N, C-alpha and C positions, 0 to 999 in steps of 0.2 A: 504493501499500500504505500501511497506516495508520502513525501510530510507535508503537512498541510502549507497551505499558504498565508500568509496573517497580512491582513488589508488595514492601514488604521486609516477612518475616515471621521475627520471633525465636519461639525454643524450637521449631525445626524438628524438633528432633528427640523432642520431648513427644511425649504423644498427642494430641491437637489441630494442630498443629505438622505430623506424620506424613500427616496425614487432610488441612490444608489440601493438601501439597506432593501429595496424589495425586487430588486434586478435580477437575474437570474445567473446566476453566477457558475463557475465550475467548480464541481462536486469538494474539492480540494482546498477553496479558497474562504477561508476563516474573514470575516469580518469582522472590527471591532468600534464601535463608536460610542468613545466613552461621551458622559455627561460634563459640563463646564465644573463644573463641582468634584468629577474624576479626574481630567485634567486638567490643568491650568496652563494654557498657553504659550498666558504670558511672563510663565516661573518657564527657565531653562530646565534647571535643576528636578519641577515633577516630569518634562516633557525626556528629560534623559533615563527619568526612574522607569518611565512608561517601556523607553527601548531596550533596557536594561532587564526588564519583567517578561518582553515577546521578541523574538526575531520578524519583526515586520520587515514585509518583504517593498512594499511601497506604500507610499500615504498621497489620500487625496485632499487637500483642504476644502471644503466647501462650506466652512463655517465663516461669516463675517457680521460686523458691526455694518447692517442694510439700512438705518433710518436718516437717509437721504437729507431731508430735511434738518430731524434734529440734532445732525452732523455739524453743518454750520455753525454751533452753538456746543455742541460736547468734544469739542475739535480733538482732545485727549484721550478719550475715549477710542472715538474712531481710529486713531493712528495706533492704542494698543492689538486693536482685536485685525485692525489693517494689515496693519507692517511691522510691527514690534512681532506679535505672532508671528506669522509667516516665515521671519528672519531666523525666529527662532529655531522652527520648522526647518528650513533650511540647512542651518548651521549642525543641527541632529541629526539629520537627515546625511548628508554630505558624509558626514564622521561617520555613520553607521554603515555609508556607502551602498543608499536605494534611493531610488528614486523619488521626486516632489512632484506633485501634479496642482497647479495651483489656480482656483479658479476667478477669475478679473473679470472686468465690466468696461461699458461702451465706453459710460464715466470719465475714462481717460482720456475719452476727442473730446474737444471743442463742440463741434455736431457743424462745422463752419465748412466744411468738405463737402462739395456735389458729386453725388455718387458713392459706393461704396466704398468703406475704409476697409482699406488691408493692411497688414502687420506692422510693416515698417514707416505709415505714416506718422506725421509728426503728433506728439501726443499734448495735451492742453486742458487738466481739465479747469473744469468752470468752478468747481467747489470744495467742501473738503470729505466729501465722499470720494469723489474720484480722487483729487491727493492722495490720498492716504489707499487705495487702492492702489494707485501705481505706485507707492512707496515698496507695497507688497510688492509687485510685481519685479521692481528692482531688486529688492531683497533677495525673491529666489531666484531669480536669474543670476547674480551674481555669488550668491552665496553655495550655491549647488545646481553645479553647470550640467548633473543628466536632472534636469526639470523639463517642467512645460507650464507653459502659463494658456491658459483657458476662457477666450473675452467671450462672453454670452453679452444678453440683453433682453429684457423683456417679457422675463420668467413668468411661465404661467402655470399650475397646475391645479389636483383638487387641495389642496396640503394649505395649509397656513394663509394670510392673508394676502392677497392678490390681487391686481386691476380686473381680470377674467371675474372672480367669487364676488370683487363689489358690486359690479354691475349688473349681477343677479341678483345679488343684495338689494341694492337697491331699488330696482324693478319692482320690488314688491308693493312698493307703494308711492313712485311716479312714473306718473304715465309718458314724462319726457326730459332727456338726460343730455345736461350742454355738457358737452367735452373737446378738450383739446385737439384741435382739427387739422396746426399747423407743423405739429412733432412729427417724423417720417422714422422706422423703425420696424425692423421684425419679429413680431412675437412669438416666444420659444419656449415649446414643453421643457420642462424642467426634466421630464420620464427621458426627454429627446438625450438633451444632456447628459444627464447619467448613463444614457448606454455610451456616446461618449467618452464619458471620461473611466469609462470598463473597459473600454477596447484601445484604449491608450494605455491604463494600468497594466492590463495584464503585455500588451507587446513592449510595454518596458521590462515586465518581470524578466520577460522573455529572452530579453535580446537589446543586450548593455548597449548597440551600434542603433540603437532606434531613434528615431528623429527628437529633437530636442529644438527649443525655443518658445515662442510665442503663434497661439495658435487661435482663430477665430470659432465658434459655432453657436448658429442661429439657424431658424428653421427658415426654407427658400421663400424670397419671394419681401414683398415690401409693403407697411399698411401706412399709415395715422390710428391715434389713439380713436378716435371719432370713426375709423374707416373697422375698427377691430372691435369696438362697442355695436357701431350695425351687425357683423357676422357674430357677434354672441348675440344679440337677441336677436336674428334670423334665425341659427341652427336653434334656439332657448325654443322661441312661438312654433318652431317647426315640430318640438319632441313635447311642446303641453306643455312648457314651464316659462316661467317669469320672461316678460321681454319690453321695452318702451321704446317709442323713438327718439332717434339723434338728434339733436343741435351742434353741428362743428362751429367749436369760440378758439378763439386765439390766445396764444398762452400769454399774450399782456391782459386778455380777459379771465384770467385762473392764475394772478400772482403768485408764484413760494419764494419761502427762504433760499431754498438753493436755485442757483439757475439749472435748467437741461441743455442737452445737447439738442438744438435742432433736427440735425441728421444721427441717428442712430444705426444708421446700416452697416452692415459688416461684411465683407466677404469672405466664404468659406473655402476658399479654391483652393489656397495652401493645405488646407485638413482634409480635403480632398484628394490633393498630389501625392502627402507624406502617409496618410493613414486609413485611404480609401472609404472614407466617410463623405457621403453625401445624402443632406438633407432633406426630408420631405416637406410637399410647401406646409405655412405655416398654418392654412386653413385644412389643412387632413389634424395638425396637430390640438387644432384649439376644438374642432368638433369631435374628437375623442375626450375630451378634460369634457368637453357640456356636456355630453351623453353619460359619460360615468358617475358628471355631480346630479343629472336630471335621474338614474337606475337609482342613487344612492337615495333622492330627495323623495321619490316614488316609493321606496321597500322599506323607509321610515315608518 
């Protein structure tokens, strides 16, 4: 019988983390998803102790401080989670000789580019959240050469709080929704992100020469938040669920403490080239989530 392959997953209670834990892994893989109380990523002694106790073959860091607006006034906490945590993981994984896969974000860009962002485009975060995630990217890339940074955007799932679930919840008592229509991006399934992370992790474990560096993963195609809301409501209405009409508004009509990139479209060509991963259309991913939520609601 083959020895178990231990993989450490941080952020196991988040959208991507929960999908990683639910994914169909090979029989010899053992997943470890300690809580924050069990593993303090801000304490290098705690992280080293975890590696001393378990021979991890890889680490997937899907944990993050994701409160984008709150980060503007909670700078230290955002950088502690999004920069110092990855820096500590990079140091410990490098010492252990194992790969580290870091989940990052479209917020490292300012959104001013026309067209899809590629991995080598200049980074220029507009706020604290993006800056803290960029610092985490740099810490991982410089701290452990056997690392992959996977940027994604507009994450949706049946888990936790996200735009899709918020739209359905609000439609229960609002016949019309005013939604930003001048920000463009790629709605992305947390389940698809998890499948991508699994593919990368298993490849890096099996192949010491597996590609490293920065990659983008989002579902194929692009839309606006208003366009996404319209698709969510059309799918929900067809299934007999809550729906509303959508009025597109401008970013200026909906001010927030943190500025958002006007363009969050990411090119996934490099990931397809190096890892053979071809994302499905965002509409299919959204339909899967709406269908699952409807099934859960009707079964309750």
